[in-house]
C-alpha positions in Angstrom: 34.5 150.9 -95.4 35.0 154.3 -97.1 35.1 157.5 -95.1 31.9 158.7 -96.7 30.0 155.6 -95.6 31.4 155.7 -92.1 30.4 159.4 -91.7 26.9 158.7 -93.1 26.4 155.8 -90.7 27.6 157.9 -87.7 25.3 160.8 -88.7 22.3 158.4 -89.0 23.1 156.9 -85.6 23.1 160.4 -84.2 19.9 161.4 -85.8 18.2 158.1 -84.6 19.4 158.8 -81.1 17.8 162.3 -81.2 14.6 160.8 -82.6 14.6 158.2 -79.7 15.0 161.0 -77.1 12.1 162.9 -78.7 9.9 159.7 -78.7 10.8 159.2 -75.0 9.6 162.7 -74.2 6.3 161.9 -76.0 6.1 158.6 -74.2 6.3 160.3 -70.7 4.4 163.5 -71.5 1.7 162.1 -73.9 -1.7 163.6 -73.1 -3.5 160.3 -73.9 -2.9 156.6 -73.9 -3.0 156.5 -77.6 -0.1 159.0 -77.9 1.9 156.8 -75.5 1.2 153.7 -77.6 2.3 155.5 -80.8 5.4 156.7 -79.1 6.2 153.1 -78.0 5.7 151.9 -81.5 8.0 154.6 -82.8 10.6 153.6 -80.2 10.7 150.0 -81.3 10.9 151.0 -85.0 13.8 153.4 -84.1 15.5 150.6 -82.1 15.2 148.3 -85.1 16.6 150.9 -87.5 19.5 151.5 -85.1 20.3 147.8 -85.0 20.2 147.7 -88.8 22.6 150.6 -89.1 24.9 149.0 -86.5 24.8 145.8 -88.5 25.9 147.7 -91.6 28.6 149.5 -89.7 30.1 146.4 -88.1 29.3 144.0 -91.0 27.7 141.5 -88.6 24.6 139.3 -89.2 23.8 139.2 -85.5 22.5 142.8 -85.6 20.1 141.9 -88.4 18.7 138.9 -86.4 18.3 141.2 -83.4 16.5 143.7 -85.5 14.1 141.0 -86.7 13.4 140.0 -83.1 12.7 143.6 -82.2 10.3 143.9 -85.1 8.5 140.7 -84.1 8.1 141.6 -80.4 7.3 145.2 -81.1 4.4 144.1 -83.4 3.0 141.7 -80.9 3.4 144.2 -78.1 1.7 147.0 -80.0 -1.2 144.7 -81.1 -1.7 143.7 -77.4 -1.7 147.3 -76.2 -4.1 148.4 -78.9 -6.5 145.5 -78.1 -6.2 146.4 -74.4 -7.0 150.0 -75.1 -10.0 149.1 -77.2 -11.6 146.4 -75.0 -9.9 146.6 -71.6 -8.6 143.0 -71.8 -6.0 141.2 -73.9 -7.2 137.6 -73.7 -10.9 136.9 -74.1 
């Protein structure tokens, strides 16, 4: 791995960590439930991106599989939360 790529990956991990901290602030301080759901969606997307960057950095396929699982569970979770906010129940 070249020095430029290593520095770019380190910078992107740092920026993703800052974005996660800001999303956590929105999650805890969000004025409405919809803001909190969007912050949670943003957190799982950032977690998935962080796993992908780590997979590139360490050249391991395990990180990519973990990112796929995060994306799958995040989609199902955000769908359930959105349905709960709209109707008040998840299972009809």
